[in-house]
Every structure is written in structure tokens, then in C-alpha cells.
C-alpha positions in Angstrom: 44.6 -12.2 -25.5 42.0 -10.4 -27.4 39.7 -13.5 -27.3 40.2 -13.7 -23.6 39.1 -10.1 -23.2 36.0 -10.7 -25.3 35.1 -13.6 -23.2 35.6 -11.6 -20.0 33.4 -8.8 -21.3 30.8 -11.3 -22.5 30.8 -13.0 -19.1 30.6 -9.6 -17.3 27.6 -8.6 -19.5 25.8 -11.9 -18.9 26.3 -11.6 -15.1 25.0 -8.0 -15.1 22.1 -8.9 -17.4 21.3 -11.8 -15.1 21.3 -9.6 -12.0 19.2 -6.9 -13.7 16.8 -9.5 -15.0 16.4 -11.0 -11.6 15.9 -7.6 -10.0 13.2 -6.7 -12.6 11.4 -10.0 -12.0 11.5 -9.4 -8.3 10.0 -5.9 -8.9 7.3 -7.4 -11.1 6.3 -10.0 -8.5 6.2 -7.4 -5.8 4.1 -5.0 -7.8 1.6 -7.7 -8.8 1.4 -9.1 -5.3 0.8 -5.7 -3.7 -2.2 -5.2 -6.0 -3.5 -8.8 -5.9 -3.3 -9.1 -2.1 -5.4 -5.9 -1.8 -7.9 -7.0 -4.4 -8.4 -10.6 -3.3 -6.6 -11.0 0.1 -3.3 -12.5 0.8 -4.7 -15.9 1.7 -6.7 -16.1 -1.5 -3.8 -15.0 -3.7 -1.5 -17.9 -3.6 2.1 -18.0 -4.8 1.0 -19.8 -8.0 -1.6 -17.1 -8.8 0.9 -14.3 -8.3 3.7 -16.0 -10.4 1.2 -16.8 -13.2 0.2 -13.1 -13.4 3.9 -12.2 -13.7 4.5 -14.8 -16.4 6.8 -16.9 -14.2 6.7 -20.4 -12.9 5.8 -21.2 -9.2 9.1 -22.9 -8.8 10.9 -19.7 -9.5 9.4 -18.0 -6.5 12.0 -19.1 -4.1 14.8 -17.4 -6.1 13.2 -14.2 -4.9 11.6 -14.8 -1.5 12.2 -17.3 1.3 8.5 -17.7 2.0 5.1 -16.3 1.3 5.2 -14.4 4.5 8.3 -12.6 3.2 6.4 -11.7 0.0 3.4 -10.6 2.1 5.6 -8.3 4.2 7.3 -6.7 1.2 4.0 -6.4 -0.7 2.3 -4.6 2.2 5.4 -2.3 2.6 5.0 -1.5 -1.1 1.3 -0.8 -0.6 2.0 1.5 2.3 4.6 3.4 0.3 2.3 3.8 -2.7 -0.5 5.0 -0.4 1.9 7.4 1.3 3.2 8.9 -2.0 -0.3 9.3 -3.3 -1.5 11.1 -0.1 1.5 13.4 -0.3 0.7 14.3 -3.8 -2.8 15.2 -2.8 -1.6 17.2 0.2 1.0 19.2 -1.8 -1.5 20.0 -4.6 -4.1 21.3 -2.2 -4.6 25.0 -1.4 -2.6 26.3 1.6 -4.2 25.1 4.8 -6.4 22.6 3.1 -4.1 19.6 2.9 -5.9 17.4 5.4 -9.3 18.2 4.0 -8.0 17.2 0.6 -6.6 13.9 1.9 -9.9 13.1 3.6 -11.8 13.9 0.4 -9.4 11.7 -1.6 -9.5 8.8 0.8 -13.3 8.8 1.1 -13.9 9.2 -2.6 -16.0 6.8 -4.7 -12.9 6.3 -6.9 -10.9 5.0 -3.9 -13.7 2.8 -2.8 -14.0 1.2 -6.2 -10.2 0.6 -6.5 -9.2 -1.7 -3.6 -6.2 -3.0 -5.5 -4.6 0.5 -5.8 -5.8 1.8 -2.4 -5.5 1.7 1.3 -3.9 -1.5 2.5 -5.4 -1.2 6.0 -9.0 -1.1 4.6 -8.2 -3.9 2.2 -6.3 -6.2 4.5 -6.8 -5.0 8.1 -8.4 -8.2 9.6 -5.9 -10.3 7.8 -3.0 -8.2 9.0 -4.3 -8.6 12.6 -4.3 -12.4 12.3 -0.7 -12.7 11.1 2.0 -14.1 13.4 3.6 -11.6 15.8 6.9 -11.8 13.8 5.1 -10.8 10.6 3.1 -8.0 12.3 6.3 -6.5 13.8 7.8 -6.2 10.3 4.7 -4.7 8.9 4.5 -2.2 11.8 7.7 -0.6 10.5 6.0 0.2 7.2 2.9 1.4 8.9 4.9 3.8 11.1 6.8 5.1 8.1 3.4 5.9 6.4 2.2 7.6 9.6 5.3 9.8 9.7 4.7 11.0 6.1 1.2 12.0 6.9 1.6 13.4 10.4 2.9 16.9 9.3 -0.5 17.6 7.8 -2.4 16.6 10.9 -3.2 19.7 13.2 -2.0 19.7 16.8 -0.1 21.8 19.2 2.2 18.9 20.2 3.3 15.7 18.5 1.2 13.7 21.0 -1.9 15.6 19.9 -1.1 15.0 16.3 -0.6 11.3 16.9 -3.8 11.0 18.8 -5.7 12.6 16.0 -4.0 10.5 13.3 -4.7 7.3 15.2 -8.3 8.2 15.5 -8.9 9.7 12.0 -7.2 7.3 9.6 -8.3 3.9 11.1 -11.8 5.4 11.3 -11.7 6.3 7.7 -10.5 2.8 6.8 -13.5 1.4 8.6 -15.9 3.6 6.7 -14.1 2.7 3.4 -14.6 -1.0 4.2 -18.3 -0.5 5.0 -18.7 1.4 1.7 -17.1 -1.5 -0.2 -19.6 -3.9 1.4 -22.6 -1.7 0.4 -24.2 -3.1 -2.7 -26.1 0.0 -3.7 -23.9 2.6 -5.5 -26.2 5.4 -4.3 -26.0 4.4 -0.7 -22.3 3.8 -1.0 -21.8 7.4 -2.2 -24.1 8.8 0.4 -22.1 7.0 3.2 -18.8 8.3 1.8 -20.2 11.9 1.5 -21.5 11.9 5.1 -18.2 10.5 6.3 -16.2 13.2 4.4 -18.4 15.9 5.9 -18.1 14.5 9.4 -14.3 13.9 9.4 -13.6 17.3 7.8 -15.7 19.1 10.4 -14.0 17.2 13.3 -10.4 17.2 12.1 -9.8 19.7 9.2 -11.8 22.8 10.1 -10.0 25.5 12.1 
């Protein structure tokens, strides 16, 4: 009877370890994909490339995701979540009444421009997101809206409609500037562009 109990406990531990191991591998794949897609594009970062970076075989991919589109959707969701958490930290550490200004300065900083793998998914993957099938774009839109709702409380406006209008103008516009900055070869010109954009957006959206 004691031997049976040992076997049961060993089997239970093996099953639990297997589930935990699989969950950790899933997390690792997602983390690497979220960064790799932003750095190199989802089309350029194939399944084999992502799995190799994680230290797993390409054949093991389908134990975690049904397709690359599923991985892409989850990786983009992870990127939006990372971006949202980062922006909230910036906003909460800013002086009272300066949250949006701080977010603008953070977003349009040289550090952000030089770190696409850790930054804004819209700037990094915008055109690619727009070309995805409708079914994929609908799933991504859920993450995009969740990100918007986290940022919206820091956007000034007398009504929700006014806040939404400002958000929908400000943040896509900043993404465009960030993309242009990343395309600029001269570091001096890149920083000049970012500085001018920071001043412009701050004056238009963050000054009382």
C-alpha cells in the first residue's frame, strides 16, 4: 500500500512538473516573440527563429500555439500590456498634474526610439498589423482598446468623448514621429525631431 502511495505521489509530481514546465516554456516563447516581432517584424521572425532563441525545437511550437497567427496575437497583446504598465509607472511617478507630459516625454525619448524591441508595438508593427486578416485584427483590437483604457484617465477632457478624441489623435501621431525618428540615420537629427515633437505635443495636449 505504501508503494502505491509513493507511485501516486510521484505521478502527481510528474504531472504537475510537466504542466509547470509547459507553462514556463509558453511564457518564454511569448516573451521572446513579443520582443523579436517588434525588433524584426512578425513576418521576418519565423517560428523557427523564435523557438531557437528560446532553446526549443520548431516541432514543439504546436504544443503551445495552433498557428503563428495565434502566437502573433498573444505576442502583440503582451507588448500592449508591457507598454501600458510602463506608461502607468511613468504617469504615477510624475508630479501632480504632469502625468501626460511625463508620458509624452517618455514616449518620445531617444531611449525609446533606440529600443524598438521593448517599446511601442504600434510604432514597431503598425503597417504589419494593418495588413493582417480581419479575424486577427479583431483579436488585436481587444488588446489595443485595453491599452487605451489604461491611458485614458490621464488624458484631459471634459467628457469621455473629448478624452477619446485627444487620445486617438495624440498617440497614433506620436507613433508616427517615433517611426520617423527610427528611420533617421543621423543621431543628432533624430534627437532634434524627438525634441521638437515633445515640445509640440506637450503644448497641444498637456499644458493647461
